[in-house]
C-alpha positions in Angstrom: -4.4 7.7 -4.0 -1.2 9.5 -4.2 0.7 6.9 -6.4 3.2 8.5 -8.4 4.9 5.6 -9.9 2.4 3.1 -11.9 4.0 0.5 -13.7 3.3 -1.3 -17.0 3.8 -5.2 -15.7 4.3 -8.3 -18.2 4.3 -11.5 -17.0 4.4 -14.9 -18.5 2.9 -18.1 -17.2 2.7 -21.8 -18.0 -0.8 -22.9 -18.5 -0.1 -26.2 -19.4 2.2 -28.8 -20.7 2.2 -27.2 -24.4 0.4 -23.9 -23.5 2.0 -20.4 -22.3 0.2 -16.9 -22.0 1.4 -13.8 -21.3 -0.3 -10.9 -18.9 -0.3 -7.2 -19.2 -1.4 -5.4 -16.2 -1.0 -2.0 -14.1 1.2 -2.4 -11.3 3.2 -0.6 -8.6 2.0 -0.1 -4.9 -0.2 2.7 -5.2 -2.0 0.9 -8.2 -2.3 -2.3 -5.8 -3.7 -0.4 -2.7 -6.1 1.5 -5.1 -7.4 -2.0 -6.8 -8.2 -3.6 -3.3 -9.8 -0.5 -2.3 -12.0 -0.8 -5.3 -12.5 -4.3 -4.8 -13.7 -3.5 -1.5 -16.7 -0.8 -2.8 -14.9 2.3 -2.8 -14.1 4.4 -5.6 -10.8 5.6 -5.6 -9.1 8.3 -7.2 -5.6 7.3 -8.1 -2.9 10.4 -8.6 0.5 9.7 -10.3 2.5 10.2 -13.2 2.3 8.6 -16.6 4.7 9.1 -19.5 6.1 7.6 -22.9 5.3 4.3 -24.7 4.8 2.3 -21.6 2.4 5.3 -20.3 0.2 5.0 -23.5 0.0 1.1 -22.6 -0.5 1.7 -19.1 -3.4 4.0 -18.8 -6.3 2.0 -19.7 -4.7 -0.9 -17.5 -5.0 1.7 -14.6 -8.7 2.8 -15.5 -9.6 -1.1 -15.9 -7.8 -1.9 -12.3 -9.8 1.2 -10.6 -13.4 -0.3 -11.1 -15.6 2.5 -10.4 -12.7 4.9 -9.7 -10.7 6.9 -11.5 -7.4 8.4 -12.3 -5.6 12.0 -12.4 -2.3 11.5 -14.1 0.2 13.9 -14.8 2.0 13.6 -18.4 5.9 13.3 -17.9 8.7 13.8 -20.2 9.6 10.6 -18.7 8.6 7.2 -19.7 6.5 5.2 -16.9 8.4 2.4 -15.6 7.6 -1.2 -16.6 9.0 -4.9 -15.5 8.8 -8.2 -17.1 8.4 -11.4 -14.8 9.0 -15.0 -15.3 6.6 -17.3 -13.5 6.5 -20.4 -16.1 8.4 -22.3 -13.5 6.2 -21.4 -10.7 8.6 -19.4 -8.9 8.8 -15.4 -9.8 11.8 -14.3 -11.7 12.4 -10.9 -12.7 13.8 -10.8 -16.3 14.1 -6.8 -17.0 13.0 -3.6 -15.7 13.0 0.0 -17.0 12.5 2.7 -14.1 11.2 6.5 -14.4 13.5 9.3 -14.6 13.0 11.9 -11.6 9.9 14.3 -12.5 10.7 18.0 -13.4 9.7 20.6 -11.2 6.5 21.3 -12.8 5.4 18.0 -13.2 6.2 17.6 -9.5 4.2 20.9 -8.6 1.2 19.5 -10.5 0.7 16.3 -8.9 1.4 17.4 -5.5 -1.7 20.4 -6.3 -3.9 18.0 -7.8 -3.3 15.2 -5.0 -3.9 18.0 -2.2 -7.0 19.4 -4.2 -9.0 15.9 -4.7 -8.0 14.7 -0.8 -9.6 17.9 0.5 -12.5 17.3 -1.9 -13.1 13.7 -0.4 -11.8 14.1 2.9 -9.1 11.2 2.9 -5.7 10.8 1.6 -3.5 7.4 1.0 0.0 7.8 0.5 2.4 5.3 -0.9 5.9 5.1 -2.4 7.5 6.0 -5.8 9.5 3.7 -7.5 12.7 3.8 -7.5 12.4 5.1 -3.7 14.4 8.1 -4.4 12.5 9.2 -7.4 10.8 12.5 -5.3 12.4 14.8 -2.7 11.9 13.9 0.6 10.0 16.6 1.8 7.1 16.3 -0.3 5.8 13.5 1.9 5.8 16.0 4.9 4.3 18.4 2.6 1.6 16.5 1.7 0.4 15.0 5.0 0.4 18.1 6.7 -1.3 20.2 3.9 -3.9 17.4 3.7 -4.6 17.2 7.5 -4.4 21.2 7.6 -7.7 20.9 5.0 -9.4 18.4 7.1 -8.4 15.0 5.5 -7.6 11.9 7.2 -4.2 11.1 6.0 -3.0 7.0 5.7 0.6 6.5 4.9 2.0 3.1 3.5 5.8 4.4 3.1 9.5 3.0 3.7 12.2 5.0 5.4 13.2 7.5 5.1 10.2 8.6 3.2 8.3 7.9 6.4 10.4 10.0 8.5 9.5 12.7 6.5 5.8 11.7 6.6 5.6 11.6 10.0 6.8 15.1 10.6 3.0 16.1 9.2 1.1 13.7 12.0 -0.5 11.1 9.9 -3.8 9.5 11.1 -2.2 6.2 10.8 0.8 4.8 9.7 1.3 1.2 7.9 4.7 -0.9 7.7 6.3 -3.9 8.2 8.8 -5.3 11.2 11.7 -4.6 9.1 10.8 -1.2 8.1 10.2 -0.7 11.7 13.7 -2.0 12.7 15.3 0.3 9.9 13.6 3.0 11.4 14.3 2.4 15.3 17.9 1.4 14.2 17.5 -1.5 16.4 15.8 -5.1 16.8 11.9 -5.5 17.0 11.9 -9.2 17.2 9.9 -9.5 20.5 6.5 -8.1 21.4 7.9 -5.7 24.0 10.3 -4.3 21.2 8.0 -4.3 18.6 5.4 -2.2 20.9 8.3 0.0 21.6 9.0 0.5 18.2 5.4 1.2 17.5 5.2 3.7 20.5 8.1 5.8 19.0 6.2 6.1 16.0 3.4 7.6 17.8 5.9 10.0 19.6 7.0 11.0 16.3 3.6 12.0 14.9 1.7 8.6 13.8 -1.8 8.5 15.3 -2.4 5.1 15.0 0.0 2.4 13.9 -0.2 -0.8 12.4 2.8 -3.1 11.8 2.5 -6.5 9.9 5.1 -9.4 10.2 4.4 -11.7 7.7 2.5 -15.2 9.2 3.0 -13.7 12.7 0.3 -11.6 14.4 0.0 -7.9 13.1 0.7 -5.1 15.8 -2.1 -2.5 16.2 -1.4 0.6 18.4 -4.7 3.1 18.8 -3.9 5.5 21.2 -2.9 3.8 24.5 -4.6 0.4 23.2 -2.4 -2.3 21.7 -3.8 -5.4 20.1 -2.6 -8.3 18.3 -4.2 -8.8 15.0 -4.1 -12.7 13.7 -4.9 -13.2 10.1 -5.6 -16.8 8.6 -2.7 -19.0 8.5 -2.1 -20.3 5.1 1.0 -22.7 4.1 0.8 -22.1 0.2 0.7 -18.8 -1.7 2.1 -15.2 -2.7 3.1 -12.9 -0.1 3.7 -10.1 -2.8 1.1 -7.4 -2.2 -0.4 -8.8 0.6 0.3 -5.4 2.6 -0.8 -3.4 -0.3 -3.8 -5.3 0.0 -4.1 -4.8 3.6 -4.0 -0.9 3.2 -6.4 -0.6 0.2 -9.1 -2.8 2.1 -8.5 -0.6 5.4 -8.9 2.4 3.8 -12.2 1.5 2.0 -13.8 0.2 4.9 -12.9 3.5 7.4 -13.6 5.9 4.5 -17.2 4.3 4.3 -17.7 5.2 8.0 -17.2 1.6 9.7 -15.3 1.4 12.7 -11.6 1.3 12.7 -11.6 -1.8 14.5 -13.6 -3.4 11.7 -11.4 -1.8 9.3 -8.5 -3.7 10.3 -10.0 -6.7 10.7 -11.2 -6.7 7.2 -7.6 -5.0 6.0 -5.9 -8.4 7.6 -8.6 -10.2 5.7 -7.7 -8.6 2.3 -4.1 -9.5 2.9 -4.9 -13.1 3.3 -7.2 -13.3 0.4 -4.2 -11.8 -1.7 -2.0 -14.5 -0.5 -4.0 -17.2 -2.1 -3.8 -15.6 -5.7 -1.1 -14.9 -8.0 -2.0 -11.4 -9.1 -1.3 -8.5 -6.7 -3.9 -6.3 -4.8 -6.4 -8.6 -6.2 -9.1 -10.6 -4.1 -13.3 -10.4 -4.1 -15.3 -8.5 -1.5 -17.1 -11.5 -0.8 -13.9 -13.9 -0.1 -12.3 -10.8 1.7 -15.8 -10.8 4.0 -15.8 -14.6 4.7 -12.1 -14.5 5.6 -12.7 -11.9 8.2 -14.8 -14.4 10.3 -11.4 -16.2 10.6 -9.3 -12.9 11.9 -8.5 -12.8 15.6 -8.2 -9.4 17.6 -6.7 -9.8 21.0 -4.7 -8.0 23.7 -0.9 -7.7 22.8 1.3 -9.6 24.8 3.2 -7.7 27.7 5.9 -10.2 28.6 9.0 -10.9 26.1 7.5 -14.3 24.5 6.7 -14.9 21.0 
């Protein structure tokens, strides 16, 4: 897992009329992806930066989040990022945030080389966004995907533009994004099934071998070669959308890497996203719940017309 920016998260919750609690967790996209992969039985190896006072508090939290996995962390002169969230009202309200400075060239080279070495050792690589998005030079995503694939790794990327555009040049095996990120990439609407399919095919033409595009409560689009499918998750009315896409990627990667079919991997990925929706914690869900929800995931042919 290329997860350059683990974050220290502090969340205030109300447990009752006269009781409050404060929770400390490791967060950030890469951590949430890795955490769900661990929940699905994988042993993820997270490669990222860590530093400063937040980093000292964050390191044991990362190890706890990874279960049987482990972390390969590069020490930086800059402090790790952190944020505080207030959920006492029932809504998620950001109170404060501190972000990391850009790493030095030596620190970046160390993370890049560690990630490549670990990816070649296990044969799989998942690439996630930094925070803030512009933290790293764009060419690192192209180089990381290309070098890993040259070494025989299967590469999965979950990146936003313009980092995705860089990674596409390395020809990743799978790209997972949401519909508004796709609209940003193709610079046009993707509201209809035909527009969404055209956007997915553009991703394929630009280097992606397979594409998964999530759309919130609407069916996701899966493009595998010339085959386009609609992936429909169980519909729930009340829940938490944060981290559902990251949970989907984590479960998908774990299931695919253990040798199951791509079709089974995307079904369990959709189920993991639905399971995350039912929880307040990001990237959290038990394997038992995910596998039970998978029975309610539907995979069908993508509609060819312009209807919804």
